Each structure stands twice: as C-alpha cells, then as structure tokens.
DRENLODO-79055 format. One record per residue: residue number from 1; y, z, x of N, C-alpha, C in turn; residue in three letters. Coordinates in steps of 0.1 Angstrom, whole numbers, m for minus. Atoms other than C-alpha are relative to their C-alpha. Example, Ala and Ser with C-alpha at 12.3 -4.5 7.8 and 13.67 -1.06 7.14 Angstrom:
BEGIN
<rec seq="1" n_py="m12" n_pz="0" n_px="9" ca_py="m45" ca_pz="78" ca_px="123" c_py="12" c_pz="0" c_px="9" type="ALA"/>
<rec seq="2" n_py="m11" n_pz="0" n_px="m9" ca_py="m11" ca_pz="71" ca_px="137" c_py="11" c_pz="8" c_px="m8" type="SER"/>
***
This chain:
BEGIN
<rec seq="1" n_py="13" n_pz="3" n_px="m5" ca_py="1447" ca_pz="1269" ca_px="m700" c_py="m11" c_pz="8" c_px="m8" type="MET"/>
<rec seq="2" n_py="11" n_pz="m7" n_px="7" ca_py="1416" ca_pz="1278" ca_px="m721" c_py="m12" c_pz="1" c_px="8" type="GLY"/>
<rec seq="3" n_py="13" n_pz="m3" n_px="m7" ca_py="1382" ca_pz="1290" ca_px="m711" c_py="m9" c_pz="m13" c_px="2" type="TRP"/>
<rec seq="4" n_py="8" n_pz="12" n_px="m1" ca_py="1366" ca_pz="1256" ca_px="m718" c_py="7" c_pz="m12" c_px="6" type="ASP"/>
<rec seq="5" n_py="m7" n_pz="11" n_px="m7" ca_py="1392" ca_pz="1236" ca_px="m700" c_py="m6" c_pz="m1" c_px="15" type="ASP"/>
<rec seq="6" n_py="5" n_pz="2" n_px="m14" ca_py="1383" ca_pz="1222" ca_px="m665" c_py="8" c_pz="10" c_px="9" type="PRO"/>
<rec seq="7" n_py="m6" n_pz="m8" n_px="m10" ca_py="1390" ca_pz="1246" ca_px="m637" c_py="10" c_pz="m8" c_px="8" type="PHE"/>
<rec seq="8" n_py="m11" n_pz="8" n_px="m6" ca_py="1423" ca_pz="1234" ca_px="m621" c_py="m2" c_pz="m2" c_px="15" type="PRO"/>
<rec seq="9" n_py="4" n_pz="2" n_px="m14" ca_py="1406" ca_pz="1224" ca_px="m589" c_py="10" c_pz="m7" c_px="9" type="ILE"/>
<rec seq="10" n_py="m10" n_pz="8" n_px="m8" ca_py="1434" ca_pz="1200" ca_px="m579" c_py="11" c_pz="9" c_px="4" type="GLU"/>
<rec seq="11" n_py="m11" n_pz="m9" n_px="m4" ca_py="1458" ca_pz="1230" ca_px="m577" c_py="m5" c_pz="9" c_px="11" type="LYS"/>
<rec seq="12" n_py="5" n_pz="m10" n_px="m10" ca_py="1435" ca_pz="1249" ca_px="m553" c_py="2" c_pz="m5" c_px="14" type="CYS"/>
<rec seq="13" n_py="0" n_pz="3" n_px="m14" ca_py="1436" ca_pz="1250" ca_px="m515" c_py="m13" c_pz="m8" c_px="3" type="SER"/>
<rec seq="14" n_py="12" n_pz="7" n_px="m4" ca_py="1411" ca_pz="1228" ca_px="m497" c_py="m13" c_pz="8" c_px="1" type="GLY"/>
<rec seq="15" n_py="11" n_pz="m9" n_px="m2" ca_py="1389" ca_pz="1257" ca_px="m488" c_py="m6" c_pz="4" c_px="m14" type="ARG"/>
<rec seq="16" n_py="5" n_pz="m4" n_px="14" ca_py="1386" ca_pz="1269" ca_px="m525" c_py="m6" c_pz="m12" c_px="m7" type="VAL"/>
<rec seq="17" n_py="5" n_pz="13" n_px="6" ca_py="1382" ca_pz="1233" ca_px="m537" c_py="m14" c_pz="m3" c_px="5" type="ARG"/>
<rec seq="18" n_py="13" n_pz="3" n_px="m6" ca_py="1353" ca_pz="1227" ca_px="m513" c_py="m11" c_pz="10" c_px="m4" type="GLY"/>
<rec seq="19" n_py="10" n_pz="m10" n_px="3" ca_py="1336" ca_pz="1260" ca_px="m521" c_py="m4" c_pz="m1" c_px="m15" type="ALA"/>
<rec seq="20" n_py="3" n_pz="1" n_px="15" ca_py="1339" ca_pz="1256" ca_px="m559" c_py="m9" c_pz="m12" c_px="m2" type="VAL"/>
<rec seq="21" n_py="8" n_pz="12" n_px="2" ca_py="1326" ca_pz="1220" ca_px="m558" c_py="m14" c_pz="2" c_px="6" type="LEU"/>
<rec seq="22" n_py="13" n_pz="m3" n_px="m6" ca_py="1297" ca_pz="1231" ca_px="m535" c_py="m8" c_pz="9" c_px="m9" type="ALA"/>
<rec seq="23" n_py="7" n_pz="m10" n_px="9" ca_py="1288" ca_pz="1260" ca_px="m558" c_py="m5" c_pz="m7" c_px="m13" type="GLU"/>
<rec seq="24" n_py="4" n_pz="7" n_px="12" ca_py="1287" ca_pz="1236" ca_px="m588" c_py="m5" c_pz="m14" c_px="3" type="PHE"/>
<rec seq="25" n_py="7" n_pz="12" n_px="m4" ca_py="1269" ca_pz="1208" ca_px="m570" c_py="9" c_pz="m13" c_px="m2" type="GLN"/>
<rec seq="26" n_py="m9" n_pz="11" n_px="0" ca_py="1300" ca_pz="1185" ca_px="m568" c_py="7" c_pz="m3" c_px="m13" type="GLY"/>
<rec seq="27" n_py="m7" n_pz="3" n_px="13" ca_py="1311" ca_pz="1187" ca_px="m604" c_py="11" c_pz="11" c_px="m2" type="ARG"/>
<rec seq="28" n_py="m11" n_pz="m10" n_px="2" ca_py="1343" ca_pz="1204" ca_px="m616" c_py="m4" c_pz="8" c_px="m12" type="CYS"/>
<rec seq="29" n_py="5" n_pz="m9" n_px="11" ca_py="1333" ca_pz="1234" ca_px="m637" c_py="12" c_pz="4" c_px="m9" type="PRO"/>
<rec seq="30" n_py="m10" n_pz="m5" n_px="9" ca_py="1351" ca_pz="1250" ca_px="m666" c_py="6" c_pz="13" c_px="5" type="THR"/>
<rec seq="31" n_py="m5" n_pz="m14" n_px="m3" ca_py="1373" ca_pz="1281" ca_px="m663" c_py="m10" c_pz="10" c_px="m3" type="VAL"/>
<rec seq="32" n_py="10" n_pz="m10" n_px="4" ca_py="1346" ca_pz="1300" ca_px="m681" c_py="m11" c_pz="1" c_px="10" type="ARG"/>
<rec seq="33" n_py="11" n_pz="0" n_px="m10" ca_py="1319" ca_pz="1289" ca_px="m656" c_py="4" c_pz="7" c_px="13" type="GLU"/>
<rec seq="34" n_py="m5" n_pz="m7" n_px="m13" ca_py="1340" ca_pz="1300" ca_px="m626" c_py="2" c_pz="15" c_px="m3" type="VAL"/>
<rec seq="35" n_py="m2" n_pz="m14" n_px="3" ca_py="1349" ca_pz="1333" ca_px="m643" c_py="m13" c_pz="7" c_px="m2" type="ALA"/>
<rec seq="36" n_py="13" n_pz="m7" n_px="2" ca_py="1312" ca_pz="1340" ca_px="m650" c_py="m6" c_pz="4" c_px="13" type="SER"/>
<rec seq="37" n_py="5" n_pz="m4" n_px="m13" ca_py="1305" ca_pz="1343" ca_px="m613" c_py="7" c_pz="13" c_px="5" type="ILE"/>
<rec seq="38" n_py="m6" n_pz="m13" n_px="m4" ca_py="1310" ca_pz="1379" ca_px="m601" c_py="6" c_pz="m2" c_px="13" type="SER"/>
<rec seq="39" n_py="m7" n_pz="0" n_px="m13" ca_py="1332" ca_pz="1387" ca_px="m572" c_py="m11" c_pz="1" c_px="12" type="ASP"/>
<rec seq="40" n_py="11" n_pz="m2" n_px="m10" ca_py="1301" ca_pz="1399" ca_px="m553" c_py="m7" c_pz="m13" c_px="3" type="ALA"/>
<rec seq="41" n_py="7" n_pz="12" n_px="m2" ca_py="1284" ca_pz="1366" ca_px="m558" c_py="9" c_pz="m10" c_px="7" type="GLN"/>
<rec seq="42" n_py="m9" n_pz="9" n_px="m7" ca_py="1315" ca_pz="1346" ca_px="m548" c_py="1" c_pz="3" c_px="15" type="TRP"/>
<rec seq="43" n_py="m1" n_pz="m4" n_px="m14" ca_py="1317" ca_pz="1366" ca_px="m516" c_py="m12" c_pz="m4" c_px="9" type="LEU"/>
<rec seq="44" n_py="11" n_pz="5" n_px="m8" ca_py="1283" ca_pz="1353" ca_px="m506" c_py="0" c_pz="m15" c_px="2" type="THR"/>
<rec seq="45" n_py="m1" n_pz="15" n_px="m1" ca_py="1294" ca_pz="1316" ca_px="m509" c_py="8" c_pz="m3" c_px="13" type="VAL"/>
<rec seq="46" n_py="m7" n_pz="3" n_px="m12" ca_py="1304" ca_pz="1300" ca_px="m476" c_py="14" c_pz="m4" c_px="m3" type="PRO"/>
<rec seq="47" n_py="m14" n_pz="3" n_px="0" ca_py="1341" ca_pz="1298" ca_px="m470" c_py="8" c_pz="8" c_px="m11" type="ASN"/>
<rec seq="48" n_py="m7" n_pz="m9" n_px="9" ca_py="1349" ca_pz="1324" ca_px="m497" c_py="1" c_pz="14" c_px="5" type="ILE"/>
<rec seq="49" n_py="m3" n_pz="m14" n_px="m4" ca_py="1365" ca_pz="1356" ca_px="m486" c_py="9" c_pz="6" c_px="m9" type="GLY"/>
<rec seq="50" n_py="m9" n_pz="m7" n_px="10" ca_py="1389" ca_pz="1381" ca_px="m502" c_py="12" c_pz="m9" c_px="m3" type="PRO"/>
<rec seq="51" n_py="m12" n_pz="8" n_px="3" ca_py="1419" ca_pz="1357" ca_px="m499" c_py="m4" c_pz="m12" c_px="m9" type="THR"/>
<rec seq="52" n_py="4" n_pz="11" n_px="9" ca_py="1401" ca_pz="1327" ca_px="m514" c_py="m5" c_pz="5" c_px="m13" type="THR"/>
<rec seq="53" n_py="4" n_pz="m6" n_px="13" ca_py="1385" ca_pz="1349" ca_px="m541" c_py="13" c_pz="3" c_px="m8" type="LEU"/>
<rec seq="54" n_py="m12" n_pz="m3" n_px="7" ca_py="1420" ca_pz="1361" ca_px="m550" c_py="6" c_pz="m13" c_px="m6" type="GLU"/>
<rec seq="55" n_py="m5" n_pz="12" n_px="5" ca_py="1431" ca_pz="1325" ca_px="m553" c_py="m8" c_pz="m5" c_px="m13" type="GLU"/>
<rec seq="56" n_py="8" n_pz="4" n_px="12" ca_py="1402" ca_pz="1317" ca_px="m577" c_py="4" c_pz="9" c_px="m12" type="ILE"/>
<rec seq="57" n_py="m3" n_pz="m9" n_px="11" ca_py="1409" ca_pz="1348" ca_px="m598" c_py="14" c_pz="m2" c_px="m6" type="ARG"/>
<rec seq="58" n_py="m14" n_pz="3" n_px="5" ca_py="1446" ca_pz="1339" ca_px="m600" c_py="0" c_pz="m11" c_px="m11" type="ARG"/>
<rec seq="59" n_py="1" n_pz="11" n_px="10" ca_py="1437" ca_pz="1307" ca_px="m618" c_py="m7" c_pz="4" c_px="m13" type="PHE"/>
<rec seq="60" n_py="7" n_pz="m5" n_px="12" ca_py="1413" ca_pz="1325" ca_px="m641" c_py="9" c_pz="8" c_px="m8" type="ILE"/>
<rec seq="61" n_py="m9" n_pz="m9" n_px="7" ca_py="1439" ca_pz="1350" ca_px="m650" c_py="11" c_pz="m7" c_px="m7" type="ASN"/>
<rec seq="62" n_py="m10" n_pz="7" n_px="7" ca_py="1462" ca_pz="1323" ca_px="m662" c_py="m4" c_pz="m2" c_px="m14" type="GLU"/>
<rec seq="63" n_py="4" n_pz="2" n_px="14" ca_py="1441" ca_pz="1320" ca_px="m694" c_py="7" c_pz="11" c_px="m8" type="ALA"/>
<rec seq="64" n_py="m7" n_pz="m10" n_px="9" ca_py="1459" ca_pz="1337" ca_px="m723" c_py="m9" c_pz="13" c_px="m2" type="PRO"/>
<rec seq="65" n_py="8" n_pz="m13" n_px="2" ca_py="1449" ca_pz="1374" ca_px="m727" c_py="m9" c_pz="m1" c_px="m13" type="VAL"/>
<rec seq="66" n_py="8" n_pz="0" n_px="13" ca_py="1437" ca_pz="1367" ca_px="m763" c_py="m13" c_pz="m8" c_px="3" type="GLU"/>
<rec seq="67" n_py="13" n_pz="8" n_px="m3" ca_py="1412" ca_pz="1341" ca_px="m750" c_py="m9" c_pz="8" c_px="10" type="GLN"/>
<rec seq="68" n_py="8" n_pz="m8" n_px="m9" ca_py="1401" ca_pz="1364" ca_px="m722" c_py="m8" c_pz="11" c_px="m7" type="ARG"/>
<rec seq="69" n_py="6" n_pz="m12" n_px="6" ca_py="1394" ca_pz="1393" ca_px="m745" c_py="m6" c_pz="m3" c_px="m14" type="LEU"/>
<rec seq="70" n_py="4" n_pz="3" n_px="13" ca_py="1383" ca_pz="1374" ca_px="m776" c_py="m14" c_pz="4" c_px="m3" type="GLN"/>
<rec seq="71" n_py="14" n_pz="m4" n_px="3" ca_py="1346" ca_pz="1383" ca_px="m772" c_py="m2" c_pz="15" c_px="0" type="ASN"/>
<rec seq="72" n_py="3" n_pz="m14" n_px="m1" ca_py="1351" ca_pz="1420" ca_px="m766" c_py="m1" c_pz="7" c_px="m13" type="LEU"/>
<rec seq="73" n_py="2" n_pz="m7" n_px="12" ca_py="1356" ca_pz="1431" ca_px="m802" c_py="m14" c_pz="m2" c_px="m6" type="PRO"/>
<rec seq="74" n_py="13" n_pz="3" n_px="6" ca_py="1323" ca_pz="1414" ca_px="m811" c_py="m12" c_pz="6" c_px="8" type="ASN"/>
<rec seq="75" n_py="10" n_pz="m6" n_px="m9" ca_py="1304" ca_pz="1432" ca_px="m783" c_py="m5" c_pz="13" c_px="m5" type="MET"/>
<rec seq="76" n_py="5" n_pz="m13" n_px="4" ca_py="1281" ca_pz="1460" ca_px="m792" c_py="3" c_pz="10" c_px="11" type="GLU"/>
<rec seq="77" n_py="m2" n_pz="m11" n_px="m10" ca_py="1285" ca_pz="1494" ca_px="m774" c_py="m9" c_pz="m2" c_px="12" type="ASP"/>
<rec seq="78" n_py="10" n_pz="2" n_px="m11" ca_py="1254" ca_pz="1487" ca_px="m754" c_py="4" c_pz="m11" c_px="10" type="GLY"/>
<rec seq="79" n_py="m4" n_pz="11" n_px="m8" ca_py="1267" ca_pz="1454" ca_px="m742" c_py="12" c_pz="3" c_px="8" type="GLU"/>
<rec seq="80" n_py="m12" n_pz="m4" n_px="m8" ca_py="1301" ca_pz="1469" ca_px="m732" c_py="m4" c_pz="10" c_px="11" type="LEU"/>
<rec seq="81" n_py="4" n_pz="m9" n_px="m11" ca_py="1283" ca_pz="1497" ca_px="m713" c_py="m8" c_pz="m8" c_px="11" type="LEU"/>
<rec seq="82" n_py="7" n_pz="9" n_px="m10" ca_py="1261" ca_pz="1471" ca_px="m696" c_py="10" c_pz="m7" c_px="9" type="SER"/>
<rec seq="83" n_py="m10" n_pz="8" n_px="m7" ca_py="1291" ca_pz="1451" ca_px="m686" c_py="8" c_pz="10" c_px="10" type="ARG"/>
<rec seq="84" n_py="m6" n_pz="m10" n_px="m9" ca_py="1308" ca_pz="1483" ca_px="m673" c_py="m8" c_pz="4" c_px="12" type="LEU"/>
<rec seq="85" n_py="9" n_pz="m3" n_px="m11" ca_py="1278" ca_pz="1492" ca_px="m653" c_py="m1" c_pz="m11" c_px="11" type="ASN"/>
<rec seq="86" n_py="0" n_pz="11" n_px="m9" ca_py="1276" ca_pz="1458" ca_px="m638" c_py="13" c_pz="m1" c_px="9" type="ARG"/>
<rec seq="87" n_py="m13" n_pz="1" n_px="m8" ca_py="1313" ca_pz="1458" ca_px="m628" c_py="1" c_pz="12" c_px="10" type="LEU"/>
<rec seq="88" n_py="0" n_pz="m11" n_px="m9" ca_py="1309" ca_pz="1493" ca_px="m613" c_py="m9" c_pz="m3" c_px="12" type="GLN"/>
<rec seq="89" n_py="9" n_pz="3" n_px="m11" ca_py="1279" ca_pz="1481" ca_px="m592" c_py="7" c_pz="m10" c_px="9" type="ARG"/>
<rec seq="90" n_py="m7" n_pz="10" n_px="m8" ca_py="1300" ca_pz="1451" ca_px="m580" c_py="11" c_pz="6" c_px="8" type="GLU"/>
<rec seq="91" n_py="m11" n_pz="m7" n_px="m8" ca_py="1329" ca_pz="1473" ca_px="m571" c_py="m6" c_pz="9" c_px="11" type="LEU"/>
<rec seq="92" n_py="7" n_pz="m8" n_px="m10" ca_py="1305" ca_pz="1496" ca_px="m552" c_py="m4" c_pz="m9" c_px="12" type="SER"/>
<rec seq="93" n_py="4" n_pz="9" n_px="m10" ca_py="1292" ca_pz="1466" ca_px="m533" c_py="12" c_pz="m5" c_px="8" type="LEU"/>
<rec seq="94" n_py="m12" n_pz="4" n_px="m7" ca_py="1327" ca_pz="1454" ca_px="m524" c_py="5" c_pz="11" c_px="8" type="ILE"/>
<rec seq="95" n_py="m5" n_pz="m11" n_px="m7" ca_py="1338" ca_pz="1489" ca_px="m514" c_py="m9" c_pz="2" c_px="13" type="ALA"/>
<rec seq="96" n_py="9" n_pz="m2" n_px="m11" ca_py="1307" ca_pz="1492" ca_px="m492" c_py="2" c_pz="m11" c_px="11" type="SER"/>
<rec seq="97" n_py="m2" n_pz="11" n_px="m9" ca_py="1314" ca_pz="1458" ca_px="m476" c_py="13" c_pz="3" c_px="8" type="ALA"/>
<rec seq="98" n_py="m13" n_pz="m3" n_px="m6" ca_py="1350" ca_pz="1469" ca_px="m469" c_py="m2" c_pz="11" c_px="11" type="VAL"/>
<rec seq="99" n_py="3" n_pz="m11" n_px="m10" ca_py="1338" ca_pz="1502" ca_px="m453" c_py="m7" c_pz="m5" c_px="12" type="ARG"/>
<rec seq="100" n_py="8" n_pz="5" n_px="m11" ca_py="1313" ca_pz="1483" ca_px="m432" c_py="9" c_pz="m8" c_px="10" type="THR"/>
<rec seq="101" n_py="m10" n_pz="8" n_px="m9" ca_py="1341" ca_pz="1459" ca_px="m419" c_py="9" c_pz="9" c_px="8" type="ARG"/>
<rec seq="102" n_py="m9" n_pz="m9" n_px="m6" ca_py="1364" ca_pz="1488" ca_px="m412" c_py="m7" c_pz="7" c_px="12" type="ILE"/>
<rec seq="103" n_py="8" n_pz="m7" n_px="m10" ca_py="1336" ca_pz="1507" ca_px="m394" c_py="m3" c_pz="m9" c_px="12" type="SER"/>
<rec seq="104" n_py="3" n_pz="9" n_px="m10" ca_py="1327" ca_pz="1476" ca_px="m374" c_py="12" c_pz="m3" c_px="9" type="SER"/>
<rec seq="105" n_py="m12" n_pz="3" n_px="m8" ca_py="1363" ca_pz="1469" ca_px="m364" c_py="4" c_pz="12" c_px="9" type="ALA"/>
<rec seq="106" n_py="m2" n_pz="m12" n_px="m8" ca_py="1367" ca_pz="1505" ca_px="m353" c_py="m9" c_pz="2" c_px="12" type="SER"/>
<rec seq="107" n_py="9" n_pz="m1" n_px="m11" ca_py="1336" ca_pz="1504" ca_px="m332" c_py="3" c_pz="m10" c_px="11" type="TYR"/>
<rec seq="108" n_py="m4" n_pz="10" n_px="m10" ca_py="1347" ca_pz="1472" ca_px="m315" c_py="12" c_pz="4" c_px="8" type="LYS"/>
<rec seq="109" n_py="m12" n_pz="m5" n_px="m6" ca_py="1381" ca_pz="1487" ca_px="m308" c_py="m3" c_pz="11" c_px="10" type="LYS"/>
<rec seq="110" n_py="4" n_pz="m10" n_px="m9" ca_py="1365" ca_pz="1517" ca_px="m292" c_py="m7" c_pz="m5" c_px="12" type="GLU"/>
<rec seq="111" n_py="7" n_pz="6" n_px="m12" ca_py="1343" ca_pz="1495" ca_px="m270" c_py="10" c_pz="m6" c_px="10" type="GLU"/>
<rec seq="112" n_py="m9" n_pz="7" n_px="m9" ca_py="1373" ca_pz="1477" ca_px="m257" c_py="9" c_pz="10" c_px="8" type="GLN"/>
<rec seq="113" n_py="m8" n_pz="m10" n_px="m7" ca_py="1391" ca_pz="1509" ca_px="m247" c_py="m7" c_pz="7" c_px="11" type="GLU"/>
***
C-alpha cells in the first residue's frame, strides 16, 4: 500500500469508517491525507478515541518503510526541527489529556468512597 493509494476504509471498523468519511466530507482519502492529520487533531474528531486512533495508525504503518521515510533525506535541518517540535507539542497534549483523565477518574473514585 502506497501513500497515494486510497485509505483502506473497507477494512476499518464502522466507527473508524464513519469518522474518516465525516472528516473528509464523505470521500475516501488517500493514505497520505489520513497520515497528515496529527493524533491530537484526530482525537478532537467525534467517535475517535485512543483505540480508534490506533486502528487508523495501524493501516498507515502498513505502508513500506521506504515510502514513509522517502521525504526525510530531502528535508532541511530546520524542517526536521520544526517537525520534531510539532510532534513534541502533540505528545505533550496527549500526555496532558491522559493525566486529566486519570485525575478525573481518581476524583470520581474518591467521591464514591
């Protein structure tokens, strides 16, 4: 499966299929288009949570490593640093969301006791 091939929406669960089609206004996107959406952005889409996001990423990761990395050698240092910074910000947002959920769950548990 290449980057410009259609995203294998027919292999996805109904929840992922619906969310992807909704995000792309009813059309089937390419693997590249789906991969270009950050995890943080996907997590704001209705019906997308960590499990469904994992399913999406599993299909993206089926693309051969050579195709996934083909643009990296052509990237300038500044572009690579910018990409690294963006990924670190996304990771920070995800970690913050996880901490908030854990904190909220702990608070609710304490209230019940």
